[in-house]
C-alpha positions as CSV (number, residue, x, y, z in Angstrom):
1,M,0.0,0.0,0.0
2,P,2.8,2.6,0.8
3,T,4.4,1.9,-2.6
4,I,1.1,2.5,-4.4
5,R,0.6,5.7,-2.5
6,S,4.0,7.0,-3.3
7,Y,3.5,6.3,-7.0
8,T,0.2,8.0,-6.9
9,A,1.7,11.1,-5.2
10,L,4.4,11.4,-7.8
11,L,2.0,10.9,-10.7
12,C,-0.4,13.5,-9.3
13,A,2.5,16.0,-8.8
14,A,3.6,15.6,-12.4
15,L,0.1,15.9,-13.8
16,L,-0.7,19.0,-11.7
17,L,2.5,20.7,-12.6
18,T,1.9,20.2,-16.3
19,G,-1.5,21.7,-16.2
20,F,-3.7,18.6,-15.9
21,S,-7.1,19.1,-14.4
22,W,-9.5,16.5,-13.2
23,G,-12.6,15.9,-15.3
24,F,-16.3,16.2,-14.4
25,G,-17.5,12.7,-14.9
26,N,-19.6,12.0,-17.9
27,D,-21.1,15.5,-18.2
28,T,-19.8,16.3,-21.7
29,C,-21.0,19.9,-21.6
30,K,-18.9,20.5,-18.5
31,D,-15.9,19.0,-20.4
32,A,-16.7,21.3,-23.3
33,L,-16.7,24.4,-20.9
34,D,-13.2,23.2,-19.8
35,L,-12.1,23.2,-23.4
36,V,-13.5,26.7,-24.0
37,G,-11.3,27.9,-21.1
38,K,-8.3,26.5,-22.9
39,L,-9.0,28.2,-26.3
40,D,-7.1,31.4,-25.4
41,T,-4.0,29.4,-24.5
42,L,-3.8,27.8,-28.0
43,H,-1.5,29.8,-30.4
44,D,-1.7,27.2,-33.3
45,E,-4.7,28.1,-35.5
46,A,-5.1,24.4,-36.4
47,Q,-5.4,23.4,-32.7
48,V,-7.9,26.1,-32.2
49,R,-10.1,24.8,-35.0
50,Q,-9.8,21.2,-33.8
51,T,-10.7,22.2,-30.2
52,E,-13.7,24.2,-31.5
53,A,-14.8,21.2,-33.6
54,K,-14.5,18.9,-30.5
55,I,-16.6,21.3,-28.4
56,L,-19.3,21.5,-31.0
57,S,-19.3,17.7,-31.4
58,I,-19.8,17.0,-27.7
59,C,-22.0,19.9,-26.7
60,P,-23.6,21.5,-29.8
61,D,-26.6,22.9,-28.0
62,G,-25.1,23.8,-24.7
63,A,-23.5,27.0,-23.5
64,A,-20.0,26.0,-24.8
65,G,-21.4,25.2,-28.2
66,H,-23.1,28.6,-28.4
67,F,-19.9,30.3,-27.3
68,V,-17.9,28.7,-30.1
69,T,-20.6,29.5,-32.7
70,A,-20.5,33.2,-31.5
71,Q,-16.7,33.3,-32.0
72,Q,-17.1,31.9,-35.5
73,Y,-19.6,34.6,-36.3
74,E,-17.2,37.2,-35.0
75,R,-14.5,36.0,-37.3
76,V,-16.6,36.5,-40.3
77,G,-17.8,40.0,-39.1
78,N,-21.4,39.1,-38.2
79,V,-21.5,41.0,-34.9
80,D,-25.3,40.8,-34.4
81,A,-25.4,37.0,-34.8
82,A,-22.4,36.7,-32.4
83,I,-24.2,38.8,-29.8
84,G,-27.2,36.5,-30.1
85,E,-25.1,33.4,-29.5
86,Y,-23.3,34.8,-26.5
87,R,-26.7,35.8,-25.0
88,Q,-27.9,32.2,-25.5
89,A,-24.8,30.8,-23.9
90,L,-25.4,33.1,-20.9
91,R,-29.1,32.0,-20.6
92,Q,-27.9,28.4,-20.3
93,E,-24.9,29.1,-18.1
94,P,-25.3,32.5,-16.3
95,N,-21.9,32.3,-14.6
96,F,-19.9,32.2,-17.8
97,P,-17.2,34.9,-17.6
98,L,-15.7,34.4,-21.0
99,A,-19.1,34.8,-22.7
100,S,-19.9,37.9,-20.6
101,G,-16.6,39.5,-21.4
102,N,-16.7,38.8,-25.1
103,L,-20.3,40.0,-25.2
104,G,-19.2,43.2,-23.4
105,L,-16.5,43.8,-26.1
106,L,-19.2,43.5,-28.9
107,Y,-21.5,45.9,-27.0
108,A,-18.7,48.4,-26.7
109,R,-18.0,48.1,-30.4
110,K,-21.6,49.0,-31.1
111,G,-21.5,51.9,-28.7
112,M,-23.8,50.3,-26.1
113,N,-21.5,51.3,-23.3
114,D,-24.0,50.8,-20.4
115,D,-24.6,47.1,-21.4
116,A,-20.9,46.7,-22.2
117,S,-19.7,47.9,-18.8
118,V,-22.1,45.4,-17.1
119,E,-20.9,42.4,-19.1
120,L,-17.3,43.4,-18.9
121,A,-17.5,43.6,-15.1
122,R,-18.9,40.1,-15.0
123,G,-16.2,38.9,-17.3
124,L,-13.5,40.6,-15.2
125,S,-14.8,39.1,-12.0
126,S,-13.1,35.8,-13.0
127,V,-11.1,36.3,-16.2
128,P,-8.9,39.5,-16.1
129,K,-8.2,39.4,-19.8
130,P,-6.3,42.5,-21.1
131,A,-8.9,43.1,-23.9
132,Y,-11.7,43.3,-21.2
133,Q,-9.5,45.7,-19.1
134,W,-8.8,47.9,-22.1
135,A,-12.5,48.2,-23.1
136,M,-13.5,49.0,-19.6
137,G,-10.8,51.6,-19.3
138,R,-12.0,53.2,-22.6
139,I,-15.6,53.4,-21.4
140,L,-14.6,54.9,-18.0
141,A,-12.3,57.4,-19.7
142,E,-15.2,58.5,-22.0
143,R,-17.3,59.0,-18.9
144,K,-14.4,61.0,-17.3
145,V,-14.1,58.6,-14.4
146,F,-10.4,58.9,-14.7
147,P,-9.0,57.1,-11.6
148,L,-10.9,53.9,-12.5
149,A,-10.1,54.3,-16.2
150,I,-6.4,54.5,-15.3
151,Y,-6.6,51.4,-13.1
152,H,-8.1,49.3,-15.9
153,Y,-5.7,50.7,-18.5
154,N,-2.8,49.7,-16.3
155,E,-4.2,46.2,-15.8
156,A,-4.5,45.9,-19.6
157,V,-0.9,47.1,-20.0
158,R,0.3,44.3,-17.7
159,G,-0.9,41.8,-20.4
160,L,-0.2,43.9,-23.4
161,P,3.0,45.9,-22.5
162,N,4.1,46.5,-26.1
163,D,0.8,47.7,-27.5
164,A,1.5,51.3,-28.6
165,G,-2.2,52.1,-29.1
166,L,-3.1,51.0,-25.6
167,L,-0.2,53.0,-24.0
168,N,-1.3,56.0,-26.1
169,E,-4.8,55.9,-24.6
170,L,-3.4,55.5,-21.1
171,A,-1.2,58.6,-21.7
172,E,-4.2,60.6,-23.0
173,T,-6.2,59.6,-19.9
174,Y,-3.4,60.7,-17.6
175,A,-3.3,64.0,-19.4
176,A,-7.1,64.4,-19.1
177,A,-6.9,63.6,-15.4
178,G,-4.4,66.4,-14.8
179,Q,-1.3,64.2,-14.5
180,P,0.9,65.5,-17.3
181,D,4.1,64.0,-15.9
182,K,2.6,60.5,-16.0
183,A,1.2,61.3,-19.4
184,L,4.7,62.3,-20.7
185,E,6.2,59.1,-19.3
186,E,3.6,57.0,-21.2
187,Y,4.0,58.9,-24.4
188,R,7.7,58.3,-24.3
189,R,7.1,54.6,-23.9
190,V,4.8,54.7,-26.9
191,L,7.5,56.4,-29.0
192,A,10.2,53.9,-27.8
193,L,8.0,51.1,-29.1
194,D,6.9,52.9,-32.3
195,P,8.6,56.2,-33.3
196,G,6.0,56.7,-36.0
197,Q,3.1,57.2,-33.5
198,V,1.9,60.7,-34.5
199,K,-0.7,60.8,-31.7
200,A,2.1,60.5,-29.1
201,H,4.0,63.5,-30.7
202,I,0.7,65.5,-30.7
203,G,0.0,64.6,-27.1
204,I,3.5,65.6,-25.9
205,A,3.1,68.9,-27.9
206,L,-0.2,69.6,-26.2
207,I,1.4,69.2,-22.8
208,F,4.3,71.5,-23.7
209,L,1.8,74.1,-25.0
210,D,-0.1,73.9,-21.8
211,R,3.1,74.6,-20.0
212,S,3.9,77.6,-22.2
213,E,6.9,75.8,-23.8
214,P,6.1,76.4,-27.5
215,D,9.7,75.6,-28.7
216,K,9.5,72.1,-27.3
217,A,6.0,71.6,-28.8
218,L,7.4,72.8,-32.1
219,V,10.0,70.0,-32.1
220,E,7.4,67.3,-31.5
221,L,5.0,68.7,-34.2
222,K,7.8,68.9,-36.8
223,Q,8.5,65.3,-36.2
224,A,4.8,64.5,-36.5
225,A,4.6,66.4,-39.8
226,S,7.6,64.5,-41.2
227,I,5.8,61.2,-40.4
228,E,2.3,62.3,-41.7
229,P,2.7,65.2,-44.0
230,Q,-1.1,65.3,-44.6
231,N,-2.1,65.4,-41.0
232,R,-4.2,68.6,-40.8
233,Q,-4.3,68.7,-37.0
234,V,-0.5,68.9,-36.9
235,H,-0.4,71.7,-39.5
236,L,-3.1,73.6,-37.7
237,M,-1.2,73.4,-34.4
238,L,2.0,74.5,-36.1
239,A,0.2,77.4,-37.7
240,G,-1.0,78.5,-34.2
241,I,2.5,78.4,-32.8
242,Y,4.0,80.3,-35.7
243,E,1.2,82.9,-35.5
244,K,1.9,83.4,-31.8
245,K,5.6,83.8,-32.5
246,G,4.9,86.5,-35.1
247,D,6.1,84.5,-38.2
248,A,3.2,85.3,-40.5
249,G,4.7,83.6,-43.6
250,L,5.1,80.2,-41.9
251,A,1.8,80.5,-40.2
252,E,0.0,81.2,-43.5
253,Y,1.8,78.2,-45.1
254,E,0.8,75.9,-42.2
255,Y,-2.8,77.1,-42.3
256,L,-2.8,76.4,-46.0
257,L,-1.6,72.8,-45.5
258,S,-4.1,72.3,-42.7
259,G,-6.9,73.1,-45.2
260,K,-8.0,76.1,-43.2
261,G,-6.5,79.1,-45.1
262,K,-6.9,82.4,-43.3
263,G,-5.7,84.9,-45.8
264,K,-3.2,87.4,-44.4
265,V,-2.2,86.4,-40.9
266,K,-1.8,89.0,-38.2
267,T,1.5,89.3,-36.5
268,A,2.0,88.8,-32.8
269,A,2.2,92.6,-32.3
270,S,-1.2,93.2,-33.8
271,Q,-2.7,90.1,-32.2
272,P,-1.4,89.7,-28.7
273,S,-3.6,86.9,-27.5
274,L,-4.7,83.6,-29.1
275,T,-7.3,81.1,-28.2
276,P,-5.4,78.7,-25.9
277,P,-4.6,75.3,-27.4
278,P,-7.1,72.5,-26.6
279,T,-6.4,70.3,-23.6
280,P,-5.7,66.6,-24.0
281,S,-9.3,65.8,-22.9
282,T,-10.6,67.8,-25.9
283,P,-8.2,67.2,-28.8
284,L,-8.3,69.1,-32.0
285,R,-10.6,67.5,-34.6
286,K,-10.6,67.6,-38.4
287,P,-12.8,70.5,-39.6
288,A,-16.3,69.4,-40.4
289,V,-16.8,72.0,-43.1
290,E,-15.4,72.0,-46.6
291,P,-11.7,73.3,-46.5
292,V,-11.3,76.9,-47.4
293,V,-8.7,77.6,-50.1
294,S,-6.8,80.8,-49.7
295,P,-7.1,83.4,-52.5
296,D,-3.5,83.0,-53.7
297,M,-3.9,79.2,-53.8
298,A,-7.2,79.5,-55.7
299,T,-5.6,81.8,-58.2
300,S,-2.7,79.4,-58.8
301,I,-5.1,76.5,-59.3
302,E,-7.3,78.4,-61.7
303,A,-4.3,79.6,-63.8
304,L,-2.9,76.1,-64.0
305,R,-6.3,74.6,-65.0
306,E,-6.6,77.2,-67.9
307,A,-3.1,76.4,-69.1
308,L,-3.9,72.7,-69.1
309,K,-6.9,73.2,-71.2
310,E,-4.6,74.7,-73.9
311,H,-1.8,72.2,-73.4
312,P,-2.6,69.0,-71.5
313,D,0.5,67.8,-69.9
314,P,1.0,64.9,-67.4
315,A,3.5,67.0,-65.3
316,G,1.1,69.9,-65.2
317,Y,-1.8,67.6,-64.0
318,E,0.6,66.2,-61.3
319,K,1.3,69.7,-60.2
320,L,-2.4,70.5,-60.1
321,G,-3.1,67.3,-58.1
322,N,-0.4,68.4,-55.6
323,L,-2.0,71.9,-55.2
324,Y,-5.5,70.3,-54.6
325,R,-4.0,67.9,-52.2
326,A,-2.3,70.6,-50.2
327,A,-5.6,72.5,-50.1
328,G,-7.4,69.5,-48.7
329,K,-9.4,69.0,-51.9
330,D,-8.9,65.2,-52.1
331,K,-11.5,64.4,-54.8
332,E,-10.2,67.1,-57.1
333,A,-6.6,65.9,-56.4
334,I,-7.6,62.4,-57.4
335,A,-9.2,63.6,-60.6
336,A,-6.1,65.6,-61.5
337,Y,-3.8,62.6,-60.8
338,R,-6.0,60.4,-62.9
339,E,-5.7,62.8,-65.8
340,A,-1.9,62.6,-65.5
341,G,-2.3,58.8,-65.6
342,H,-4.5,58.9,-68.7
343,L,-1.7,60.9,-70.3
344,N,0.7,58.0,-69.5
345,S,2.6,59.8,-66.7
346,T,5.8,58.0,-65.8
347,S,6.0,59.7,-62.4
348,S,5.7,57.1,-59.6
349,A,4.7,59.9,-57.2
350,V,1.4,60.5,-59.2
351,Y,0.2,57.0,-58.6
352,F,1.5,56.8,-55.1
353,N,-0.3,60.0,-54.1
354,M,-3.4,58.8,-55.8
355,G,-3.2,55.5,-53.8
356,V,-2.8,57.4,-50.5
357,L,-5.9,59.5,-51.2
358,Y,-7.9,56.4,-52.2
359,E,-6.9,54.8,-48.9
360,K,-8.2,57.9,-47.0
361,Q,-11.6,57.3,-48.6
362,S,-11.4,53.5,-47.8
363,L,-11.3,52.7,-51.5
364,L,-8.8,49.9,-51.1
365,D,-9.2,48.2,-54.5
366,E,-8.5,51.5,-56.3
367,A,-5.6,52.2,-53.9
368,A,-4.1,48.8,-54.7
369,V,-4.2,49.5,-58.4
370,A,-2.6,52.9,-57.9
371,Y,0.2,51.4,-55.8
372,R,0.9,48.7,-58.4
373,R,1.2,51.4,-61.1
374,A,3.5,53.4,-58.8
375,I,5.7,50.3,-58.4
376,Q,5.6,49.7,-62.2
377,A,6.9,53.2,-62.7
378,K,9.5,52.9,-60.0
379,P,10.2,49.4,-58.8
380,D,12.3,50.7,-55.8
381,N,9.4,52.7,-54.4
382,A,9.5,51.1,-51.0
383,D,6.6,53.1,-49.5
384,A,4.3,51.9,-52.3
385,R,5.3,48.3,-51.7
386,L,4.7,48.6,-48.0
387,R,1.3,50.1,-48.4
388,L,0.3,47.6,-51.0
389,A,1.4,44.8,-48.7
390,D,-0.7,46.1,-45.9
391,I,-3.8,46.2,-48.2
392,Y,-3.1,42.6,-49.3
393,L,-2.8,41.5,-45.6
394,E,-6.0,43.3,-44.6
395,R,-7.8,41.5,-47.5
396,G,-6.4,38.1,-46.5
397,S,-4.2,37.8,-49.6
398,Q,-1.2,36.5,-47.7
399,P,1.0,35.3,-50.5
400,Q,0.8,38.7,-52.3
401,A,1.4,40.4,-48.9
402,V,4.5,38.3,-48.2
403,E,5.8,39.0,-51.7
404,Q,5.5,42.8,-51.2
405,Y,6.9,42.8,-47.7
406,G,9.9,40.8,-49.0
407,E,10.5,43.3,-51.7
408,F,10.2,46.1,-49.2
409,L,12.8,44.5,-46.9
410,K,15.2,44.2,-49.8
411,L,15.0,47.9,-50.2
412,K,14.9,48.7,-46.4
413,P,16.4,45.7,-44.6
414,D,16.7,47.6,-41.3
415,S,13.0,47.4,-40.6
416,P,12.4,45.1,-37.6
417,D,8.7,46.0,-37.4
418,I,8.1,44.7,-40.9
419,Q,10.3,41.6,-40.3
420,L,8.1,40.9,-37.2
421,K,4.9,41.3,-39.3
422,L,6.3,38.9,-41.9
423,A,7.4,36.4,-39.3
424,R,3.9,36.3,-37.8
425,I,2.4,35.7,-41.2
426,F,4.7,32.7,-41.7
427,S,3.9,31.5,-38.2
428,R,0.1,31.6,-38.9
429,N,0.7,29.7,-42.1
430,K,2.6,27.0,-40.3
431,E,5.8,27.8,-42.2
432,V,7.8,27.4,-39.0
433,N,11.3,27.5,-40.4
434,L,10.6,30.7,-42.4
435,A,8.9,32.2,-39.3
436,I,12.0,31.4,-37.2
437,E,14.2,33.1,-39.8
438,G,12.0,36.2,-39.7
439,Y,12.1,36.4,-35.9
440,Q,15.9,35.9,-35.9
441,A,16.1,38.9,-38.3
442,V,14.1,41.0,-35.8
443,L,16.2,39.9,-32.9
444,K,19.5,40.6,-34.8
445,H,18.3,44.2,-35.0
446,S,16.5,44.4,-31.7
447,P,17.7,41.5,-29.4
448,D,15.5,42.6,-26.5
449,N,12.2,42.7,-28.5
450,V,9.9,41.0,-26.0
451,D,7.3,39.9,-28.6
452,A,9.9,38.4,-31.0
453,N,11.5,36.5,-28.1
454,R,8.2,35.2,-26.8
455,E,7.0,34.1,-30.2
456,I,10.2,32.5,-31.5
457,A,10.4,30.6,-28.2
458,A,6.9,29.1,-28.8
459,L,8.0,28.0,-32.2
460,Y,11.2,26.4,-30.9
461,K,9.0,24.6,-28.3
462,S,6.7,23.3,-31.0
463,K,9.7,21.8,-32.8
464,G,11.0,20.2,-29.6
465,M,14.0,22.5,-29.4
466,D,13.6,23.0,-25.7
467,D,17.0,24.6,-25.0
468,K,16.4,27.3,-27.6
469,A,12.8,27.8,-26.3
470,V,14.1,28.2,-22.7
471,E,16.8,30.7,-23.8
472,H,14.2,33.0,-25.4
473,F,11.6,32.6,-22.7
474,K,14.3,33.7,-20.2
475,K,15.0,36.8,-22.2
476,V,11.3,37.7,-22.0
477,L,11.3,37.3,-18.2
478,A,14.4,39.3,-17.9
479,Q,12.4,42.3,-19.1
480,Q,8.9,41.3,-17.9
481,K,9.1,39.3,-14.7
482,D,5.4,39.3,-14.3
483,D,4.6,37.6,-17.6
484,M,2.7,34.6,-16.4
485,E,2.1,33.2,-19.8
486,T,5.9,32.9,-20.2
487,R,6.4,31.5,-16.7
488,N,3.8,28.8,-17.3
489,A,5.5,27.9,-20.6
490,L,8.8,27.5,-18.8
491,V,7.2,25.4,-16.1
492,S,6.0,22.9,-18.7
493,L,9.4,22.8,-20.3
494,Y,11.2,22.3,-17.0
495,V,8.9,19.5,-16.0
496,K,9.2,17.8,-19.3
497,D,13.0,17.9,-19.2
498,K,13.2,17.1,-15.5
499,R,15.0,20.3,-14.7
500,Y,13.7,20.4,-11.2
501,D,16.3,22.9,-9.7
502,E,15.5,25.5,-12.3
503,L,11.8,24.8,-11.8
504,T,12.1,25.4,-8.1
505,D,13.9,28.7,-8.7
506,L,11.2,29.7,-11.2
507,L,8.4,28.9,-8.9
508,K,10.1,30.7,-6.0
509,G,10.3,33.8,-8.2
510,T,6.6,33.5,-9.0
511,V,5.7,33.3,-5.3
512,E,7.9,36.5,-4.7
513,L,6.2,38.4,-7.5
514,F,2.6,37.2,-6.6
515,P,2.7,36.4,-2.9
516,D,-1.1,36.7,-2.5
517,D,-1.9,34.0,-5.1
518,P,-2.5,30.7,-3.3
519,N,-2.0,28.7,-6.5
520,N,1.7,29.8,-6.7
521,H,2.4,28.5,-3.2
522,Y,0.5,25.3,-4.0
523,K,2.6,24.7,-7.1
524,L,5.8,25.4,-5.2
525,G,4.7,22.9,-2.6
526,L,4.3,20.3,-5.3
527,I,7.8,20.6,-6.5
528,Y,9.2,20.5,-2.9
529,D,7.0,17.5,-2.3
530,F,8.4,15.8,-5.4
531,K,12.0,16.6,-4.3
532,K,11.3,15.1,-0.9
533,E,11.9,18.5,0.8
534,Y,8.8,17.8,3.0
535,E,9.1,20.6,5.5
536,N,9.3,23.2,2.7
537,A,6.4,21.5,1.0
538,I,4.3,21.6,4.1
539,A,5.1,25.3,4.6
540,S,4.1,26.1,1.0
541,Y,0.8,24.1,1.2
542,K,0.0,25.8,4.5
543,K,0.6,29.3,3.0
544,A,-1.7,28.5,0.2
545,L,-4.4,27.4,2.7
546,E,-3.7,30.6,4.8
547,L,-4.6,32.6,1.7
548,K,-7.5,30.3,0.6
549,P,-8.7,27.9,3.4
550,D,-10.9,25.9,1.0
551,H,-8.1,25.4,-1.7
552,V,-9.1,21.8,-2.5
553,R,-5.9,20.8,-4.2
554,A,-3.7,22.2,-1.5
555,L,-5.7,20.4,1.2
556,N,-5.5,17.2,-0.8
557,A,-1.8,17.5,-1.4
558,L,-1.1,18.3,2.2
559,G,-3.1,15.3,3.4
560,R,-1.3,13.0,0.9
561,L,2.0,14.3,2.2
562,Y,1.1,13.8,5.9
563,M,0.2,10.2,4.9
564,K,3.5,9.7,3.2
565,I,5.5,10.8,6.3
566,G,3.2,8.9,8.8
567,R,1.3,11.7,10.3
568,L,-2.0,10.0,9.9
569,S,-4.2,11.8,12.3
570,E,-3.2,15.2,10.7
571,A,-3.7,13.6,7.3
572,K,-7.2,12.5,8.2
573,E,-8.2,16.0,9.5
574,V,-6.9,17.8,6.3
575,L,-8.4,15.3,3.9
576,E,-11.8,15.5,5.7
577,A,-11.6,19.3,5.1
578,A,-10.8,18.6,1.4
579,K,-13.7,16.3,1.1
580,K,-16.0,18.9,2.6
581,A,-14.7,21.6,0.2
582,D,-15.2,19.3,-2.9
583,P,-17.1,16.1,-2.3
584,S,-16.6,15.0,-5.9
585,M,-12.8,14.9,-5.7
586,E,-12.2,11.2,-6.2
587,E,-8.6,11.1,-5.0
588,T,-9.5,12.5,-1.6
589,S,-12.0,9.7,-1.0
590,V,-9.4,7.1,-2.0
591,L,-6.8,8.5,0.4
592,L,-9.3,8.7,3.3
593,S,-10.2,5.0,2.7
594,N,-6.5,4.1,2.8
595,I,-6.1,5.9,6.2
596,R,-9.0,3.9,7.6
597,D,-7.3,0.7,6.4
598,D,-3.9,1.6,8.0
599,F,-5.1,3.6,11.0
600,N,-7.3,1.2,13.1
601,P,-7.0,2.1,16.8
602,E,-9.6,-0.5,18.0
603,P,-8.6,-4.1,17.0
604,R,-11.4,-6.8,17.1
605,K,-11.8,-8.9,20.3
606,I,-11.0,-12.6,20.2
607,S,-13.6,-14.9,21.7
608,K,-12.8,-17.2,24.7
609,G,-13.4,-20.4,22.7
610,K,-11.0,-19.4,20.0
611,K,-8.5,-18.3,22.6
612,A,-8.6,-21.7,24.3
613,K,-8.3,-23.6,21.0
614,K,-5.3,-21.5,20.1
615,S,-3.7,-22.3,23.5
616,K,-4.0,-26.1,23.0
617,K,-2.5,-25.9,19.5
618,G,0.4,-23.9,21.0
619,K,1.1,-26.6,23.6
620,K,1.2,-29.4,20.9
621,S,3.6,-27.4,18.8
622,S,5.8,-26.8,21.9
623,K,6.1,-30.5,22.7
624,S,7.0,-31.5,19.1
625,S,9.9,-28.9,19.0
626,K,11.1,-29.2,22.6
627,G,14.9,-28.5,23.0
628,S,15.3,-27.1,19.5
629,K,16.2,-23.4,19.3
630,S,15.6,-23.2,15.5
631,G,12.2,-24.9,16.0
632,K,11.2,-22.2,18.5
633,A,12.2,-19.5,16.1
634,G,10.2,-21.1,13.3
635,K,7.1,-21.3,15.6
636,K,7.4,-17.7,16.5
637,S,7.7,-16.6,12.8
638,G,4.7,-18.7,11.8
639,S,2.6,-17.3,14.6
640,T,3.5,-13.7,13.6
641,G,2.6,-14.4,9.9
642,K,-0.9,-15.8,10.9
643,S,-1.5,-12.8,13.2
644,K,-0.7,-10.3,10.3
645,A,-3.0,-12.2,7.9
646,K,-5.9,-12.1,10.4
647,K,-5.4,-8.4,10.9
648,Q,-5.6,-7.7,7.2
649,Q,-8.7,-9.8,6.9
650,Q,-10.3,-7.8,9.8
């Protein structure tokens, strides 16, 4: 019996450390709900589809089946049908946090913020997914409940630390809440991740303007203008700064580029005060009215149009398109560029500018055609190739996207963001070797890129290259110690490769980072238990129970350990508590029955008749072996064996 118990203990420790969870009997819909909970942990698209198919096969009409159907509707863009399926799942299983959270995200997308906040709160009660935190933060920021919004944004950042868009929203919320220093800190983080984030430059400029530091704001806005030359908000802010500084020429030029021509601009001497710049909580918006063209610009456009009537020329139409584009007349600019194209213009810029304007109007098919013509006119037009690749990717035409990203990288090889995008495409398409090459190219340029290290580690793990996987997962933890997804991946690798010392150090680190999570203490206890460091194991289990007295697995593991070291009365007490916490846990019942077998304080009484009979047999045996020491020893041994057998039968 002790051997069997020891084997059971080791087996359970291994299963629990590798993420095994006990089933729910024959209730297939409960099994399906378990599988739903694992969907987010699957990074292989094929595994996701297989798991969804299994859920639908074992529980098609239950809550889990409706949940999977809702996700499938989401993937094809049918939001209303997805909402209906999530609602049906919640009718059948009201306590279904994933269904509530996902439903909340869809409500938020449709602008139903009251309903969204209710469902997101239900989801967050058990499943603190970054997407739920982000959506809740955005809703609260819109309602100007800034302290709570900041809390939820920060929780989202813990799961998505490299999402520039999320960090930008957090920065805007800090600014709106009157915490400009915090806002600046977050904007700097955004720009460290993505130097091309124009919103971050604008946000920093607004803070500097609010502090009456126009020169610093000017630096940020010039950088923004170099990234997005057509951003009207940037030009309007620049115009305001130049106007206040008394530089009428530059102010007029920037007003013209913003699409809000003002005619002759007054100098600072004649106009001592300006309307203060908008605060971060009320950012500048694109003018709702038709852009006003300055008289000088209108004269230039009209003169050029008349000249083109007399002598149509592709270069002239390109110039006309540029004037219209600068004036904010996008439709007229497109028409002019098209005329240049009809006249067989060989200027790549004509077609590229046309593509950009089509994209602004969400005419992606037309934009793709324009970019292809730009590339035809100038094969080394890297920007056209990049924009065309992005359109292909958005449309799901991955082979064409890969081709254009590849050509772009030949022209601009030092582009880790595009290498990362290309590597992810290969990874999704199960082209593992190509994906690894892509991630290696990213890491060559940016060796500390957290996403690239995490994702290449997962690929190495899938190929069984555990040492490589561990190497890159460790690089992730070196920068993000609280990344639980990476910690769990390392746990599974260490268990698989029997690297128990490293596993112990990892779990100790997890306990230090998250001392209030009972599961972390329980897992550390398991590895101590496995390594036969029993006092440490007991201490870890007890800490888990101090934090959560009804932690069933910790109770069960502590009871099993007490049995192993012979502390049966304590084992019985702890296992009874485990059985009370979860009567359905089978192992607890088995362990308790073993205690009753081994721990029997009241042996059965022997009747007088049997005692007398046994005494007579003993006398006969004594006579037959009188004088022989070896015979006496044999009699004693045989008597002991019979006594043990009787005890086991009892």
